[in-house]
C-alpha positions in Angstrom: 28.8 -25.0 35.1 25.2 -24.9 33.8 24.1 -22.3 36.1 27.1 -20.1 35.2 26.4 -19.6 31.7 23.2 -17.7 32.3 24.6 -15.6 34.8 27.7 -14.6 32.6 25.2 -14.1 29.7 23.4 -11.7 31.9 26.4 -9.8 32.9 27.4 -9.4 29.3 24.0 -8.3 28.3 23.8 -5.7 31.4 27.2 -4.4 30.6 26.4 -3.8 27.0 23.0 -2.1 27.9 25.0 0.2 30.2 27.6 1.0 27.6 25.0 1.7 24.8 23.0 4.0 27.6 26.3 6.0 28.3 27.0 6.3 24.5 23.4 7.4 23.8 23.4 9.8 26.9 26.8 11.4 25.8 24.9 12.7 22.6 21.9 14.7 22.7 18.8 12.4 20.9 16.6 14.3 18.9 13.4 12.6 17.6 11.0 13.7 15.0 7.8 12.3 13.5 6.3 12.4 10.2 2.8 11.3 9.2 3.2 9.2 6.3 -0.5 8.7 6.0 -1.1 12.5 5.7 1.4 12.7 2.9 -0.3 10.0 0.9 -3.8 11.7 1.3 -2.5 15.2 0.7 0.1 14.9 -1.8 -0.6 16.7 -5.3 2.1 14.5 -6.7 0.5 11.2 -5.3 -3.0 12.4 -6.6 -1.1 12.6 -10.2 0.4 9.4 -10.0 -3.1 7.8 -9.2 -4.9 9.8 -12.0 -2.1 8.4 -14.3 -2.8 4.9 -13.1 -6.4 5.1 -13.4 -6.2 6.5 -17.1 -3.7 3.6 -17.6 -6.3 1.2 -16.8 -9.5 3.0 -17.9 -9.8 1.1 -21.1 -9.6 -2.4 -19.6 -11.9 -1.2 -16.7 -14.7 -0.1 -19.2 -14.4 -3.2 -21.0 -15.0 -5.3 -18.1 -17.8 -3.1 -17.1 -19.6 -3.7 -20.4 -18.9 -7.4 -20.4 -20.5 -7.5 -16.9 -23.5 -5.5 -18.2 -23.7 -7.8 -21.2 -23.8 -10.8 -18.9 -26.5 -9.4 -16.7 -28.6 -8.5 -19.9 -28.0 -12.3 -21.1 -29.1 -13.8 -17.7 -32.3 -11.6 -17.4 -33.1 -12.8 -21.1 -32.4 -16.1 -20.1 -34.6 -16.1 -16.9 -37.3 -14.4 -18.9 -37.3 -16.8 -21.7 -36.4 -20.0 -20.2 -39.9 -21.3 -19.8 -40.7 -21.1 -23.5 -37.2 -22.5 -24.7 -36.6 -25.9 -25.8 -34.4 -28.3 -23.9 -31.6 -27.9 -26.4 -31.9 -24.0 -26.4 -32.0 -23.8 -22.7 -29.0 -26.1 -22.5 -27.2 -23.8 -24.9 -28.0 -20.8 -23.3 -26.7 -22.2 -19.8 -23.4 -23.3 -21.3 -23.1 -19.7 -23.0 -23.9 -17.8 -19.7 -21.6 -20.3 -17.8 -18.8 -19.5 -20.5 -19.1 -15.8 -20.3 -19.1 -15.8 -16.5 -15.9 -17.8 -16.7 -14.3 -15.5 -19.0 -15.4 -12.4 -17.3 -14.0 -13.7 -13.9 -10.7 -14.8 -15.5 -10.6 -11.1 -17.2 -11.4 -9.5 -13.9 -8.7 -11.4 -11.9 -6.3 -10.6 -14.6 -7.2 -7.0 -14.5 -6.9 -6.9 -10.8 -3.4 -8.7 -10.7 -2.2 -6.2 -13.2 -3.5 -3.2 -11.4 -2.3 -4.2 -8.1 1.1 -5.1 -9.6 1.3 -1.6 -11.1 0.1 0.1 -7.9 2.9 -1.8 -6.1 5.5 -0.5 -8.5 4.3 2.9 -8.0 4.0 2.9 -4.0 7.6 1.2 -4.0 8.9 4.2 -5.9 7.1 6.8 -3.8 8.4 5.1 -0.4 11.9 5.0 -2.0 11.6 8.7 -2.6 10.0 9.4 0.9 12.6 7.6 2.6 15.5 9.4 0.6 14.1 12.6 1.5 13.4 11.9 5.2 16.9 10.4 5.5 18.5 13.6 3.8 16.4 15.6 6.4 17.2 13.6 9.3 21.0 13.9 8.5 21.2 17.6 7.8 18.8 18.3 11.0 20.9 15.9 13.1 17.7 13.8 14.2 18.8 10.5 15.7 15.3 8.9 15.0 12.4 9.6 12.9 9.1 7.7 13.4 5.9 7.7 11.8 3.1 9.2 13.7 0.9 6.1 13.6 3.4 4.5 15.8 3.8 7.6 18.4 1.5 8.1 21.2 2.7 11.6 22.1 5.3 14.0 20.3 6.1 17.5 21.6 5.4 20.5 19.4 7.9 21.3 16.8 8.9 17.8 16.2 6.7 17.1 13.4 8.3 17.3 9.9 5.4 16.3 7.7 5.0 19.7 6.1 8.8 20.0 5.2 8.8 16.1 3.9 5.8 16.8 1.9 7.1 20.1 0.3 10.3 18.3 -0.6 8.5 15.5 -1.9 6.3 17.5 -4.2 9.0 19.6 -5.4 11.2 16.4 -6.4 
């Protein structure tokens, strides 16, 4: 009984594969490829989205850079004057530097999280649009499969739809 179950399972699996292969061979399979990385690098629409994102966060980024410069100046002043400072002044300066470093670190972390969150939203929206365009194009052209060129070793000439997808994306 224990030996029969794997045999029956194998037979059922084999028959399912044969049925799928017969089904797939009855229709002409058409495969297309699209270079998503190229789309992201060359699309004017994505470049505009990146510029908008940078403009949104420019003020915060400038404040962080100014705070970092101020902290560096503070550290240099401390190193220069520490030999002549009293113990009380030295301790106060060290505490101020440590507090400023902690504040800068916290602000930088918050900035990075907010930037990453917003980039994720933008990318999600872009990917949804690209998927819609590619799906519509695949249905219209009757492609049975569309792959990213990063996952393909070889594709015949004429199967790359990157330019068509790019044009449709930038017009949308």
